[in-house]
N, C-alpha and C positions, 0 to 999 in steps of 0.2 A: 054257679060254679060247674066246669065242665069235669066229666068222671068216666076215668078210662079204667078199664079191665084189662089186665095183662094175664097171658096164659104162655106157659113155657113148662119146661123139664125142673120145676121148682119143688122143694121140700124132700129132695132125695139124698142130702148129707155129701153133696156134690159141690166142692168150692168153686170148681168154675162157672156152673150155672148159677150158682148164689153172687158170685163177681159180676155178671153181666145182669142179673135183676139188679144187684146195686148200682151199676152204671146207668142203666134203664131208669130208676127212679131219681138219680141225681142228675141226669141230664135232661129229663121234663120237667123237673122242679124248678133248673135252673132258668128255664124257658119261661115257664109259670109257676111261680111259687106256692100258690093257693090251689091248685090243682088238685082234684079229690084221685086218688089211687089203690085199687085194689088187685089182686092177685089171686089165681086158683094154684093150690099147693097140696100135695101130698102129705103135709104137714102143717096145717093150718095154724095152729097156735106156735111152733116155734119159728115160724116164717114171719108172723104177726111180730113176736118178741125180736129176732134179729133186723126188721126193717120198717118197724114200726107203722105198718098200713096195713088194713084190714085184708087177711087170707080166707079164703074159702076151699071146702073139699073139691077137690079136680076130678073126683070120681062120682059125685051125686048130679045126677041129670037135672033133677028139679033145682038144685044150689047154680046150678050154671046158667040156666034159663032166667032163674029170677035175678041173678046178679047182672047179666047181659042186657036185660029188660030195664034195669037201673043205671045203667051206663049208656055215656054219649059214643064210645068206641072201643073196641077189641083190639087191643096191641099184640100181635103173636112175637113172643117177646126173645128174640136173640137165640145161639146155639144153633142145631142143625137138626130141626124137627122134621124137616122133610128128607127122612131116610126109612129105607126099611130093611138095614143090615141087622140091628140088633133084635128089632121083632118088627114084621108087619102090622103090627096093632099101632105103629107109631102114627104111621101118615093117616090110618083111618080115625085117630082119635082127634088129632090137630086139625084134619078137614073137616070131621064131625064139628067142633065147635065153629069155626068159620062159617060152616053151611046155617049153622044156626042164628049166628050173630046176622049173616043176610037175610034171613028168613026172618029177623025183626026190625030189618031196615037200620041196621047200624054200619058203618063206613068199619072197614078192617084195614089195619096196617101190619105188614109183615116189617118186623124191625130188626134191622142187621143180621138177617139170615144167612146161615152157611147152608150147602145142599148135598145132600146124597150120602154114600151111594144110595141111588134106588134103582133095584134090580130087575123088580116086579112089573110085569106089562100093566095088570091093574093098577098099580100105585100109581104109575106115570099117568094112566088115564084120569086117574082122581084128579091128580094134582092139576092137567089141563083144564078140566072141568069146572073143579072148586076155585084155583087160584086166579084164575081168566077173571072171577068176580070181586076179588080185593081191589082196593082202591088204591094203596099206594105199596109198593114191595122196595125195601133197602136190604142190600147184601153186603157181607162183611169183605166180600174179594169178587173182582171180575168173573172169575172162573164160576161162582155160584150165580151170577146172572145169566151167564150162558147157558148153564144147566137147566134153569127154569124155561129158558126159551127154548132149549131142545127139547121138553116136556110138550112145548106146544102154546106156553104162556105167553100170549102175544097182546092181551088186552089191558092188562094193568101194566104200569109205569115202573119199570125197575132202575133204580139208582145206586150206584156202587157207593158206600161210606164204609164205615171199619167197626171192628167188634166194639159193643157199648162200654166194656171194662176200660179201654183206653181213654174213656173222658173222664176217668175218676184223677183228682188231683193227687200227685205225689204227698202234698202238703197236708192234705187230710187223712194221711195214713200214720197213725201213731208208731212212733219208736218203742215206747215203753214197753208194749206188751213182748213184742219181739225179743227184746233184750233179756226179760224176766224168764223167756222159754227156753233161750240159749244158754242163758246163766246156769238152768239147770242140766244143759247138757254138755259144757266144754267148760273147764278150767281156766281159759286163757282167751278172751274174747277180742283179744288184741291182733289175732290172727285172721287173715282173711280167711272169707267164708263162703263156700260153694253151696248151692243146694241143689241136688238131683230128685228129678221128679218121673217114676216110672210107674207102669202098670203092667198087667198081662194082658195079653193078645193071642186069643187063640190057643194053638198047642205049642206056639214059639219058646224057645227056652235058649237057644246060644247067644242071643243079643246080650243075655246077663252076663255071662263071662266077659265080654268086650267092655260093658258098663263097670262091673268090678276093676277092670285094670285102668280104666280111665279114673274112677275114683281114689285107686293108688296112686295114679300120677298127682293127684291133688294133694293128698297127705305127705307124698314125697316133697312136694313143696313147700311143706308146711302149714297146709290149710286145713281149718276145721272143714270137715266134711259132713254134711247132715241130708239124709233121705226124708224127703217132703213129700207126705202123702195128699193129694188133691182130692181122692175120694177114699173117705173113710167108710168101711175098715178093708174095702177091697184092694186097696194099694199097698196094704202092709206086709201082705205075703211075698209079692214081688221084691219090695224092697229090702225085705229080712233074707230072700235067698242071695241077692247079690251082697250083701253086707257079709254072709257067709263065704262068700268066694272071695273076698278081699285079701291079700296077703300083708297089707297095712292095717295097724291097729287104730281105734280110736273113733271109726264112722259111728254116727249115731243117728236114729229115727225118731221123729216125733211122732211117739205111737200112742198119743192119748188124743181122743176128739176135742178137736180144736174149732172156731170159726173162721169165716172167710176173713175177718179183719184180723184174726190172729197170725194167718197164713200170710196176709198182704204184710203187716207190719214185719213178719220173721223174714220174707224176701226184701224187704227194706234193708236189711242188715247185709245182705250179700253183695259180693264182688261180683260172681259170674253164677249164670243156673245152666244146667245140663238136663234137660225136659223131654220126656216124650208126651206128658198131659199139655194138650194146646193153653190152657190158661195159667200154666206156668210161665209158658213163653210169654203169653201177652201181658200178663202181669209185671211180667221182668222188663218188658219194652216199655209199658207205663212207668215203671219207675227208673226207667234209664238205666238199666243193667243189662251190660251184654250177656247173650245167649249163645249155645249152640242147641240145636232141635235133633232130636231123633223120630223119625216119620214112621208111623203106623198106618197113617191115613191121610190122603189127598190136603186136608185142611190145614194139617201141619205144615207142608211143603209150602200150601200158597202163602200162610202167614209169614214164615220164613222169610220168604222172599219180599215181600212188603216190608217187613223189618230191617231189610239188609243184613241179615245175620247169616251164620254158615248152616246148612244141614250136614248131620254126617251121614245121612242117608237111610233108606228104610230097613227095618229090625230084621227083615228075612235076608239082608244084605250085608248086616253091620259089620266091618271089617277092622277089628281091633287094631291094627298097625296103622290104618288109616285116622281112625278115630284120634287114636294118641298124638299122631303128628298134627292132625288138624287142630286139636287142643295146644298143642304146643305152641304152634304159629300164632294162635289167637291169645295166648297168654303172654306172649312176647310183645305183643300188641297192643296192651290192653287199654292204654290211653286212647289209641286210635277207635278200638272199638267201642269206647265210651262215648266218643264225640260223634261216631257214627249213629248208635242207636240213639242219641241226646236229641239228634235232628229228627231220626225216623219217627220217634216218639211224638214229638210237637206236631209233625206233618199229619200223623195216623189219629192224634185226637181231633185235629182240625175236622178230619174227614169223618170221625166218627160222630162230631155234634152234628152233622148233617140229618141224622135220623130223627131226631129229637125234633128240628126244625121241620121237617115235613110232615110228623105228626102235628104239630101244631097247626100247619098249613092248612091238613086233612078234615081237623076239627074246625076251622073257621070256614070253611066252603059248606060242612053241614050245617053252619049255624047261618 
């Protein structure tokens, strides 16, 4: 039985990264049901409880070496691992694991990676030297593939696929838990529901006022308005800030710690999503729910374009009047938007599935 070790940004209470891991596990298991999977995590016990696979301490070098020796392949799983904006240590950490795997003679697959921003010359040099030894690279958008090539990655084959979360079937997402959570927040669940996902970004504050007016627009139309943190607890503060700026009453915040399963279930109840967090938009797409993105990073713009949905622009230039006009136009044509996102969702799910197929091909070449 083949054994794969998965490495990524797991065990940090980030629902976006959790759905990436869930998507990878689901896709690989569809390709090979008896495959043995394990993952490196910041919270191994919690990760094992959530995903049902063995998880190991991502900070223990002896543990990492042991688990790589026991495995047939390393999968660098999803997200934007090659970036040095949040920390220059990110590139060093992940490339260090890749280097150990290659020293041990293990094939390595980059699975539906995003890229960047990478600002430091040393990071770009390390990417060129290490990633050229990777066996297969799949990226979640065309631009990420071009970014790898711009760093000098020319020896490893690069394939454009899509985010692993898009391989999740909406039929596998429960309705019950979402309804329970919403029943605790809203008196009338027959009203349409919009989920709003925001985050803090550097010192920016002005965008919050525009989003507050957008939330008012939905409330004035008789919608239930839910602020949905994707990264707990860091997204709570900006959500509360915006609710405090609203003119209309009744907006609610999902302020308790919940699992990514719960978040998917809540999003399944929505008629619309307004999101800054990338995976609030990706999950909306997977669930065939129309959305508008608000960008703080190129990864948002890249996905919004592939999904055929609108972007309200970058948070540093977010214009209140333009945002309200955009939302009014989209809500006036909601059935059209549903048809567009349903078609794009099906196409992107097919693209996303290619990553797991390439993993299996690389495993077969090893044996």
